[in-house]
C-alpha positions as CSV (number, residue, x, y, z in Angstrom):
1,M,-0.1,-0.1,0.2
2,K,1.2,3.3,-1.0
3,Y,1.5,6.1,2.0
4,R,3.1,9.6,3.2
5,L,6.7,8.7,4.7
6,N,8.1,11.8,5.5
7,T,11.5,12.2,6.7
8,Y,12.5,15.0,9.2
9,K,16.2,15.7,10.8
10,T,16.2,16.2,14.2
11,I,19.1,16.7,17.0
12,K,19.4,12.9,17.0
13,G,19.5,12.4,13.1
14,K,17.1,12.0,10.5
15,I,13.7,9.6,11.0
16,K,10.8,8.5,8.9
17,S,7.8,8.9,9.7
18,I,4.7,7.6,8.1
19,E,1.8,10.0,8.1
20,L,-1.9,9.4,7.5
21,P,-4.4,11.1,6.6
22,D,-6.6,13.7,9.2
23,S,-9.8,10.8,8.3
24,S,-8.2,8.2,9.2
25,Y,-10.0,8.2,12.5
26,G,-9.4,4.7,13.9
27,E,-6.1,4.1,12.5
28,W,-3.4,3.5,14.0
29,I,1.0,3.0,12.1
30,I,2.7,1.0,15.2
31,Y,6.4,0.9,14.8
32,S,8.8,-1.3,16.1
33,N,11.8,-0.1,16.8
34,K,11.2,3.2,15.7
35,N,10.3,1.4,11.8
36,P,6.5,1.4,10.9
37,K,5.4,-2.2,12.0
38,Y,2.0,-2.0,11.5
39,H,-1.3,-0.9,10.5
40,I,-4.0,-1.3,12.1
41,T,-7.6,0.4,12.3
42,C,-10.3,-0.8,14.2
43,F,-13.8,0.1,12.6
44,D,-13.9,-3.2,9.1
45,P,-17.5,-4.4,10.8
46,D,-17.1,-7.7,8.8
47,S,-12.8,-7.9,10.2
48,E,-12.8,-10.1,13.2
49,L,-9.3,-9.0,13.8
50,D,-10.6,-5.3,13.7
51,K,-13.4,-6.4,16.2
52,L,-10.3,-8.2,18.7
53,I,-8.1,-4.9,18.1
54,K,-10.9,-2.4,18.8
55,D,-12.0,-4.1,22.3
56,A,-8.2,-4.5,23.4
57,I,-8.1,-1.8,23.1
58,E,-11.9,-0.5,24.6
59,N,-10.3,-2.8,28.0
60,A,-5.8,-1.6,27.8
61,G,-7.8,2.3,27.6
62,G,-6.4,3.3,25.6
63,M,-4.1,2.3,22.3
64,E,-1.1,4.0,24.6
65,P,-1.8,1.4,27.6
66,L,-2.7,-1.6,25.0
67,L,0.9,-0.9,23.7
68,S,2.6,-1.3,26.6
69,K,1.0,-5.0,27.5
70,L,1.9,-6.0,24.8
71,N,5.2,-4.8,24.8
72,T,5.6,-6.7,29.0
73,T,4.3,-9.5,27.8
74,F,5.9,-10.3,24.6
75,N,9.2,-8.0,25.0
76,Q,7.9,-6.2,22.6
77,N,8.8,-2.7,21.5
78,L,6.1,-1.3,19.6
79,S,5.5,2.6,20.1
80,L,2.8,5.0,18.2
81,D,4.9,7.6,15.7
82,P,8.3,8.1,17.2
83,T,9.5,11.2,16.1
84,P,9.7,14.0,18.4
85,F,8.3,17.9,19.8
86,L,11.3,18.8,17.9
87,K,11.4,18.9,14.0
88,I,12.0,20.2,10.7
89,K,10.6,18.7,7.5
90,I,13.1,18.0,5.1
91,S,11.3,15.7,2.3
92,T,8.3,13.6,1.4
93,E,7.3,11.5,-0.8
94,L,3.8,8.6,-2.1
95,S,6.0,5.5,-1.3
96,E,4.9,2.0,-1.5
97,V,5.1,0.1,2.1
98,N,4.4,-2.9,3.5
99,L,2.6,-3.3,7.0
100,S,1.1,-5.9,8.1
101,K,-1.8,-6.1,11.2
102,L,-0.8,-6.6,15.0
103,P,-0.3,-10.8,14.4
104,K,-4.2,-12.0,16.3
105,E,-2.3,-13.9,19.4
106,W,-1.3,-11.4,20.5
107,L,-4.6,-10.2,20.6
108,M,-6.4,-12.6,21.8
109,K,-3.6,-13.0,24.8
110,S,-3.9,-9.8,26.0
111,S,-7.8,-9.3,26.5
């Protein structure tokens, strides 16, 4: 899938971040070790995985508490957008990036 990939200059060097459109309510890009790894959504009524994600978010009290729980349970380093507050956008491009869904087993065990 094509995503808008932004490159920022920060104090610690260059960081790449995927930007979702403003109309993407209920969607997140999850980073593993500061690299985009998962694209998740919770509003597809026909998807069993989306229902699991929505339930897991509600049970955890939000996306960040859910990621914290998954990090602890499965020894991961998951986070939301890793770009710091102080940054300068140096480039933006549409790029083909293959992101997967969160593993179903993680969501089932975290509930």
